[in-house]
C-alpha positions in Angstrom: 168.2 40.1 132.5 168.3 43.5 130.8 164.6 43.7 130.8 164.4 43.0 134.5 167.0 45.6 135.3 165.2 48.3 133.4 161.8 47.5 134.8 162.0 49.6 138.0 163.1 52.6 135.9 160.3 52.1 133.5 157.7 51.9 136.3 159.0 55.0 138.0 159.2 56.9 134.7 155.7 55.9 133.5 153.9 59.0 135.0 156.2 61.2 132.9 155.2 60.0 129.5 151.8 61.6 129.4 153.3 65.0 130.0 156.5 64.6 127.8 158.9 66.5 130.1 162.2 67.9 128.9 165.6 67.0 130.4 165.9 67.7 134.1 162.2 68.4 134.4 161.1 67.1 137.9 158.1 64.8 138.2 155.3 66.8 139.8 153.9 65.8 143.1 150.8 63.6 142.9 148.6 66.4 144.3 149.5 68.6 141.3 148.7 66.0 138.6 145.5 66.8 136.7 143.0 64.2 135.4 141.2 64.7 132.0 138.2 66.2 133.9 140.4 68.7 135.7 140.3 67.0 139.1 143.5 66.6 141.1 145.0 63.1 140.9 146.3 61.6 144.1 148.8 58.9 145.0 147.7 57.7 148.5 147.1 61.3 149.5 149.9 63.7 148.7 152.9 61.4 148.5 155.5 63.1 146.2 157.0 61.1 143.4 160.7 60.7 142.6 162.5 62.9 140.0 163.6 61.2 136.8 165.8 63.1 134.4 168.8 63.5 132.1 171.7 65.9 132.6 172.7 67.5 129.3 176.1 67.1 127.6 176.6 63.5 128.6 175.8 63.9 132.3 173.7 60.7 132.2 170.3 59.6 133.4 169.3 59.8 137.1 166.5 58.8 139.5 166.2 60.9 142.7 164.0 60.5 145.7 161.5 63.3 146.5 163.5 64.3 149.6 166.8 64.1 147.6 168.3 61.7 150.1 168.9 59.0 147.5 170.1 59.5 143.9 171.1 56.8 141.4 172.4 57.3 137.9 173.9 55.8 134.8 176.1 57.2 132.1 178.4 55.9 129.4 180.4 56.6 126.2 182.0 54.9 123.2 185.2 56.0 121.4 185.7 54.6 117.9 189.1 55.3 116.4 190.6 55.2 112.9 194.4 54.9 112.7 196.3 55.8 109.5 200.0 55.0 109.2 201.0 57.6 106.7 204.7 56.6 106.6 205.6 53.5 104.6 208.2 52.6 107.3 205.3 51.3 109.5 204.5 48.6 107.0 207.1 46.0 108.2 206.3 46.4 111.9 202.6 47.0 112.0 200.2 44.2 111.0 197.4 46.8 110.8 199.3 49.0 108.3 198.1 51.2 106.5 194.7 51.6 108.1 193.1 50.2 111.2 189.7 50.6 112.9 189.1 49.9 116.6 187.0 50.8 119.6 189.3 52.5 122.1 186.8 52.6 125.0 183.2 51.4 125.5 182.3 52.2 129.0 179.2 52.3 131.2 179.1 53.6 134.7 176.6 53.3 137.6 176.6 55.6 140.6 174.6 56.2 143.7 174.5 58.7 146.6 172.8 58.0 149.9 172.0 60.7 152.5 174.3 63.0 150.6 177.2 61.4 152.5 177.9 58.0 150.9 178.8 57.5 147.3 179.1 54.4 145.2 180.7 54.4 141.7 181.1 51.4 139.4 182.5 51.7 135.8 183.4 48.9 133.4 185.0 48.9 129.9 184.1 46.4 127.2 186.6 47.6 124.5 189.4 45.4 123.1 192.3 45.3 125.4 195.5 46.7 123.8 198.6 44.4 124.0 201.1 45.7 126.5 203.9 45.8 124.0 202.5 45.4 120.4 204.9 44.5 117.6 208.5 44.2 118.6 211.8 43.5 116.9 211.6 39.9 118.0 208.0 39.5 117.0 207.2 42.1 114.3 203.9 40.5 113.5 202.6 40.4 117.0 198.9 41.5 117.2 198.2 45.0 118.4 195.1 43.8 120.3 193.9 40.8 122.2 190.4 39.4 122.7 187.8 41.7 124.0 187.1 41.4 127.7 185.3 43.4 130.3 187.6 45.2 132.8 186.7 47.2 135.9 187.8 50.8 135.5 186.6 51.9 138.9 184.6 50.3 141.7 184.8 52.5 144.8 183.0 53.6 148.0 183.3 57.2 149.1 182.3 58.6 152.5 182.1 62.3 153.0 183.3 62.6 156.6 183.2 66.4 156.7 181.3 67.1 153.6 184.0 67.8 151.0 186.7 68.8 153.5 187.5 65.2 154.3 186.6 62.2 152.1 187.4 58.5 152.6 187.7 56.3 149.5 188.3 52.5 149.3 188.1 50.1 146.3 189.5 50.5 142.8 190.0 54.1 141.6 192.1 56.4 139.5 195.2 57.1 141.6 195.9 60.7 142.4 199.1 61.6 140.5 198.8 62.9 137.0 196.3 65.6 136.0 196.0 64.2 132.5 195.0 60.8 133.8 192.9 62.4 136.6 190.5 63.7 134.0 187.9 61.4 132.5 189.1 59.7 129.3 186.0 61.2 127.6 187.4 64.7 128.4 190.9 64.3 126.8 191.8 67.0 124.3 193.7 64.5 122.1 193.1 60.9 121.1 196.1 59.7 123.0 197.6 60.7 126.3 201.2 61.9 126.1 204.0 59.4 125.5 205.6 59.3 129.0 202.3 58.5 130.6 201.5 55.8 128.0 204.8 54.2 128.8 203.9 54.1 132.5 200.4 52.7 131.8 201.9 49.8 129.8 204.0 48.6 132.7 201.3 48.8 134.2 201.5 51.7 136.6 199.8 55.0 137.7 196.5 53.7 136.2 193.4 52.6 138.0 194.6 51.0 141.3 193.2 49.1 144.3 193.7 50.8 147.6 192.4 53.5 149.9 192.6 57.3 149.9 191.9 60.3 152.0 191.2 63.6 150.2 189.6 66.9 150.7 189.0 70.5 149.6 189.7 73.7 151.6 189.6 77.5 151.3 186.3 77.6 149.3 187.4 74.5 147.4 190.4 76.3 145.9 192.9 73.9 147.5 192.6 70.1 146.9 194.7 67.4 148.6 194.9 63.6 148.0 196.9 60.9 149.8 196.5 57.2 148.8 198.0 53.8 149.7 197.7 51.3 146.8 198.5 47.7 145.9 200.3 48.8 142.7 200.6 47.0 139.4 196.9 47.3 138.5 195.4 48.7 135.3 192.0 49.6 133.9 191.7 46.6 131.6 193.2 43.9 133.8 192.1 43.3 137.3 195.3 42.0 138.7 195.8 41.2 142.4 198.6 42.4 144.7 201.8 40.5 143.7 204.3 42.2 146.0 204.8 42.9 149.7 205.3 46.6 149.3 202.5 49.1 148.9 202.5 52.0 146.5 202.0 55.5 147.9 200.7 58.4 145.8 199.8 62.0 146.7 198.7 65.1 144.9 197.9 68.7 145.7 196.0 71.2 143.4 195.5 74.9 143.7 192.6 76.5 141.7 192.1 80.2 141.4 189.9 81.9 138.8 190.8 80.2 135.5 194.1 78.8 136.6 195.0 75.4 138.0 198.4 74.3 139.3 199.0 70.8 140.6 201.8 68.5 141.8 201.8 64.7 142.1 204.2 62.3 143.8 204.4 58.5 143.5 206.7 55.8 145.0 206.6 52.0 144.7 208.8 49.0 145.3 208.6 46.2 142.8 210.9 43.1 143.1 209.6 41.7 139.8 211.6 42.7 136.6 209.6 44.7 134.1 210.2 46.0 130.6 209.7 49.8 130.3 208.8 50.5 126.6 209.1 53.9 124.9 206.6 54.0 122.0 205.2 56.7 119.7 201.5 57.7 119.9 200.5 54.8 117.6 201.9 52.4 120.1 204.9 51.5 117.9 208.0 50.5 119.8 211.1 52.7 119.7 213.2 51.4 122.6 212.9 49.7 125.9 214.8 49.2 129.2 214.7 46.5 132.0 213.7 47.9 135.4 213.3 46.6 138.9 213.4 47.9 142.5 212.1 51.1 143.9 210.8 53.9 141.7 210.0 57.5 142.6 208.3 60.1 140.5 207.0 63.6 140.3 204.4 65.2 138.0 203.8 69.0 138.0 201.0 70.4 135.8 199.5 73.8 134.9 196.3 74.8 133.1 195.1 78.3 132.1 191.9 79.3 130.4 191.2 82.8 129.1 188.0 83.2 127.1 188.2 80.9 124.1 191.9 80.2 124.6 193.4 77.5 126.8 196.9 76.5 127.7 197.8 73.1 129.2 201.1 71.6 130.2 202.3 68.6 132.2 205.7 67.0 133.0 206.5 63.7 134.5 209.8 62.2 135.7 210.2 58.6 137.0 213.5 57.2 138.4 214.6 53.6 139.1 217.9 54.0 140.9 218.5 50.3 141.3 218.3 49.9 137.5 219.9 53.2 136.6 216.8 54.1 134.5 215.0 57.4 134.2 211.9 58.1 132.2 210.9 61.8 131.8 209.1 64.2 129.5 205.9 66.1 129.0 203.8 68.2 126.7 202.8 71.8 126.0 199.4 72.4 124.4 197.4 75.4 123.1 193.8 75.3 121.9 191.3 77.9 120.8 187.6 77.8 120.1 186.9 79.4 116.8 183.2 78.8 117.2 181.1 77.9 120.2 182.2 75.7 123.1 182.3 72.1 124.2 178.5 72.0 123.9 178.7 72.7 120.2 181.8 74.3 118.6 185.1 73.9 116.8 188.5 74.0 118.6 191.8 73.7 116.7 194.8 72.7 118.9 198.5 72.1 118.8 200.5 69.9 121.1 204.3 69.4 121.3 205.7 66.7 123.5 209.0 65.0 124.3 209.7 61.6 125.9 213.2 60.5 127.1 214.3 57.0 128.3 217.8 57.3 129.8 220.1 54.6 131.1 223.8 53.9 131.0 223.3 50.1 131.1 219.7 49.0 130.6 218.6 50.3 127.2 218.0 47.7 124.5 219.4 50.0 121.9 222.1 52.5 123.1 221.6 56.1 122.2 218.0 55.8 121.0 216.6 57.5 124.0 214.4 60.4 122.8 211.1 60.9 120.9 209.6 64.3 120.0 206.1 64.6 118.7 204.0 67.4 117.2 200.2 66.9 117.1 198.1 69.3 115.0 194.3 68.8 114.9 191.0 69.7 116.3 188.1 68.9 118.5 184.8 69.3 116.7 181.8 69.2 119.1 178.7 68.5 117.0 176.8 69.0 120.2 177.2 68.3 123.9 177.1 64.5 123.3 179.0 63.9 120.0 182.6 64.9 119.3 185.2 64.3 116.6 188.9 64.5 117.3 191.4 64.6 114.4 195.2 64.4 115.2 197.9 64.6 112.5 201.1 63.4 114.2 204.8 63.9 113.3 207.2 61.9 115.5 210.9 62.1 115.4 213.5 59.9 117.2 217.0 61.1 117.9 218.5 57.9 116.3 217.6 55.4 113.7 216.9 52.0 115.4 217.5 48.8 113.5 214.6 46.3 113.4 212.0 48.9 114.3 209.8 51.2 112.1 212.5 53.8 112.8 215.3 51.8 111.1 215.7 54.0 108.1 213.9 57.3 108.9 214.0 59.3 112.1 210.6 61.0 111.4 207.3 59.1 110.9 203.8 60.4 110.3 200.4 59.1 111.4 196.8 60.2 111.7 194.4 59.4 114.6 190.7 60.1 114.0 188.2 59.5 116.8 184.4 59.8 117.1 182.9 59.8 120.6 179.3 59.7 121.7 178.4 60.0 125.4 175.2 60.0 127.4 
């Protein structure tokens, strides 16, 4: 099956091999091709041939018609992660203590554009699916991963109704709420997203969702807007179907000027099914949890500033379940600086501080243990535009010791996340 899929690409690319073009070098028209004798080769007259190429820095391979009306492409990446649990306290509650290797993401995407008006995008992931909860007090030896399975990350159709001023999207796509989640996972600055967002993803929520969306850009693309209606309760690695009569609504606005970006997201959803909201550290180790049900509402402001080799990024999120008297909130502040080069080949140390709070007067599993603070020190080392190493040394502190968890004797635990990514 693989051979039959690649055959059309091979046939179209065959005329290139004799000339050994570089990336993004267009295939010459048939009238410009020279035979060994110096005569001009022809292809039924002067019919131009398609362009076959590769976009540098992981932009993928593409095949484009001579009139540029049709373009298809393929791209992908793999993220291999090493986890070190530096604190002995992890031993009792992590079956993978003290060292674990895994593949966090293994994704391939296919995309196509027709008449510069209609887009198709399909991306799937073949990495092991993380367990929603991991080890708990009741099951300290529960596995941290389940069987590998392919999950649809995105499968969407996009129509550019007024070029980029108004776009219509339907299918499965990343919902417009969080700036951190809105970026591709291969562009994250740290191995893990921040703790509040991870807690929402584990529900599941604010992940890749089924639905429809209107979006657009105005004022020379400096202002972006998004409005979506979604089924809710979907996630990247599990293709769940709608299980409630209420639809989720998410919206986001972004203002970009020079090297500054300012955004705000809003989300609301009604869920009659009881769920367990888990607060975990960046290794996925449980700290506390709360039972939630009913309507939730949330906001997420974000800010990004880049000045030369220095960048500053921050995001905050708050989610409230009034029926359950539960509130999840927190965010991060991050600074990074390229000592050498850039993301096409360079070295960038970074520091990120974050806080996550899970508050409730009646629903917490362990009363009082409602806050985690984390400091991440590390780097991004871009060997080139396709290969990157991320190293994160993490110190996490809870506001209380929690019996029957890794935090039962010590409030502060240490861990290391080390990731290698290759993309094409």
